[in-house]
N, C-alpha and C positions, 0 to 999 in steps of 0.2 A: 053942212054943220059946221060950225067955225073950228078953229083949231085947236082952242080952250077946252071945248065938249071933247072933242077928239081924244086929248091928252088925259083927261079923266076919267074915260071908258076904258084907254089902254092898261094891260097889267103890265106895271114896271118889274123888270128882272133885278134878280136878287146882286146880280154884276154892276149895274149902277151904283149902288151904294157902298162905301167905304167907312168903317168903324173907325171914329177919330177919337183923339184924348190921351192922357196918359196911361201906359202900359203898366201893369205890377212889375215892379223892381225886383231883385232877388234879396234884398234886405228883406221884405214881407213876407218872402217863403218861410212856411215851417223847417226849420232845417234839425230837428232831431225829433225823435218818437216821443210821444207821451210816457212820462214813467209815475208809478205809483207812489203815495205822500212816503211809504216807507222805504223806500231807495231812494227818493228825494234827499228824507233825513239822513240817511247812511251817505250819500254821496256828501253832505256838507259836513258830516260827522268826522269821516275820513279827511278833513282838512285842519281838523283840529289835532293839532300835533299830539300835546298834552293828554288831551283823551285817549288818541289812539295807544300812545307810551303808556300811559294807565291799564290800559285793556289788555295788552301785551303783559305787564309786568303781573297782572291779577290773573290771567292764563297760566304763569310760568308756576306763581307760588299754590294753586289749585291741583299742578299737574305734580308738583313736587311733594305737597303734603298728600298726593295719594300715593305716590311710588315709593317715597323715600325712607317711609317708616319699614319696608322689608327689603331693603341696602343694606343695614347695619349687621343683620344675623341676630339683632336683641329685640327684646318686646320692652314696650314704656313701665311695665311692672318687675323687670326683671331687677332685680337688687347683688349687690357683691360688695361687701362691708371690707374685703379688703381693697378695692380701689374708690374708696369714697374722694371725692374734690380733686380729680386726676384732672389735670388740663387738656385741651386738645391735644390730641396726637393721632398715629394713625390707626390704631386700634380703635379708641371713643373720638370720631371725628370734632364733636363741639366739647369735649371731655365729659366727666360724670358731677353727679350730684351726691348728697350727703348720705346718700343709702349705697350709692356706686351705680346708681341706674344711667343707661347711657342716654346723654345729654341729647344729640342727635334724633332717634326716636322719637323721645318726649315732647322735642318742642314741634317736630313736625308732627304728629301723631295729635298734639292740641291744638295744632294750627288748624286740623281737618276736625276737629271736634268743635270747636269757635267757629269755621266756616259753617259745619253743620247746621249747629243752632241757628247763626244768623239767618243760615237761606230757609231754614223751616219756617222761623218767626216770621220772614218777608212774607212767605206764601202763604200762612195764615192770614198774616195780615191783607195780603190782597184778598184771599177769598171772602172773607169775611168784609170786610170794608168797603169791596167793589158791590157784594151782593145788597148790604145795609144799606149804603148810599143812594144806589139805584132805586130798591123799593123804595125809601124815604122820598124820592126825585118825583118818581113815576106817580105817586101814588096823591103827593100831596095832601092837603088838609089838614083834618084831625089825625090821619096815619101819621102824616109829616111830625106835628106837632109832638105826638108822643114818643117817638122815635126819638125825637132831640131830645126833648126832656132827659129820656134815658142817656142818651151821650152826655148831656152837660152833667149827670150826677158821675158815671163814669171819670169824667175830667177833674171832677172836684176833688177824689180823692188822690193822693201821692200813692205814685208810682212804687216807691222805698216800702209804703207802708202793707202796700196788696203783698208785695214778695215776702216781708217777713211772715205775714198771716199765711201765705202759702207754706213757708218752709216750715212752720210752727204745725201744720198740720199735715205736709205732706215730706218723704226724703229728698233731701235735696240730692239735686241731678239733673239730666240735661232734661228731663221733662218737665220737672218742676220751674227750672229758668223758663223753657220757652212758655208755655202757659202765663208766668208773671207777667213775660212781656206783651204777652199777646193779647192778654185779659182789657188792656187799654193802650195798645200800641194800634189796633186797626182803626183807631178814632181820626185820625187824621187823614188816613186814605179814605175813608164814609165820606168826610166833611168836603174833599176836595172831589169826589166823583159826586157828589150831590149838588153841587153848586154847576159843575159842567153839564149834567144831566138837567138842571132847571136850565140852564141855558139854552140847549139844544130839543126841549120838549115841543117848545110852539113854534118851531121851524117849519118851512113847508115841506121839507122831504119828510119829516114827522108825523106832520097832518096828513100826507097824501098817502103814508103808509094806512094809517088809523081809517081813512075813508077806505081803502081798500080789504079792510078787514082782518089787519094784521094785529095779532096777539102783544100782551105786556111783555112775553117772554121773547115773542119774535122782537119788539120794538129795541129792548135794553139789550138782546146778547146779537141783532144782525144791524143795529144804527147807533146805538147810543155805545155803548161799550167800547166798538170799534173806534169811534171820535174822540174817547176820553183816551185812548191807548197812549198815548204821549205822555201825557199826565199819569197816569197810573207806573209807567216804567220810568218815570224820574222819581217818582216819590219812593218808589222801592228801591233804586241806587243809593238813596239817603238811607233809608231803614237799614239796610243792611249794614253799615257802617256803626250807624247807632247802636244793633242790637250786639255787634261786635264790642264795642266799648260797656254795653252795658254786663254784658256777660263776665267782659275782665274785670269791672268793677265788682261785682258781686264775689268772685270768686277772691278778689284781691282781700275783702275782709271779710270774708270766711261764708258768707252765704251763699254762695254757689256751689261747684264741683267741689269734691271733696279729695286727697290723697287716696288709693294711688293713682285716680283718675288724672289726664293731665288734658288743661286747655291752657291758654295763650295769659287768662288771670289768675292762674294754677301756679303757673311757671313765673310770673314775674312776681309773686307772691313768697315764691322761694327765692327768688333772686336777689329779692330787696332784704331779705332777712340774711346772705350771705353775701353782700356786696363787697363790704368792706374789704373781704381778704379774698373772694371770688367772683368778681365783677363782671366775667362771662355768662354767669347763670342769669344774670340779668337784660347782658347785653342783648343776647341773640330773640328771646321772645319778643325783647322792647323795638327792636330794628322790625320786624314782622307786622306789629301789629300798625309800629307808625304809616309801616308801607302799604298796608290794606287799606287805613283809614285816610292816607292822601289819595290813593288811587282811586279808591271807590268815591269819594267827591268830588274828586277831580274829572274823572267819567260822567258822575253825574251833571254835574255845571255844563260838559261838553252836549250831555243828551240832551238837556234842558235848551241851550243853544241853535241845538239840529232841530228838534222836535216843535220850536218855537214860532209861528207863521209869520211875524214880523221878520225874522231872518233870510225868508226866502226873495230871490232875487227874482 
């Protein structure tokens, strides 16, 4: 037998072989654990100093609005005609109004009521808009056409006319203002959610869930809405300051809350009437509503950048 034949029949031990080539460098190794999309968004949001400062200011205002009315020892409706239009003092920290009511208590009670109306309106917009937009996009076809025609009818009705009609039918108050804002306010949320779900409904992970027998409810709650969470949160952050401004505007022109109830709009209206001689009555609620509007919009801008996939590195 020749030497070549003998080599072909022999077993080659592994020790005769050596792996050659480029080794994996340390730069190619994964150096950090995987994180969720929400945590990744929070990390980017923390880098936005304006958004974080706005968040801190908003939290402080909310905490003071909850606690402050109980610190002065007065209620927002207590009157004392012997102490009308008093300037800020140790007894009345922000002075008194034309009925001798403690302005510190009324300002923070008004802030609390305005925030309550805004958050309630935003929550109802969220519940109605997300549900309506999800159903419209998921079913599509005739169902979507009918539901979108209804939205077009609502968009064509001016919001102020809806408010006036409601106030003519119902007594002005927190419930009336909230209903008036919600009647047409959810439309924007519904359209945004509908557009996002239309984008996702034909993607592979949705089709895979359908093929595995997932119900429409599961598709919406477990797959579609979580993927539209960024758009929902951002829209809510813009809805809240819009609701605060709407409430203040309606109360300022006399279509919102009425005395002795306090809201930022009611307080600004009272301060406007007496600002020539008692400017402080207008100054404090105006500063608070400006802070709320600026901080909510700044936080919304920060959230929009944080949730935008194009901003991810």
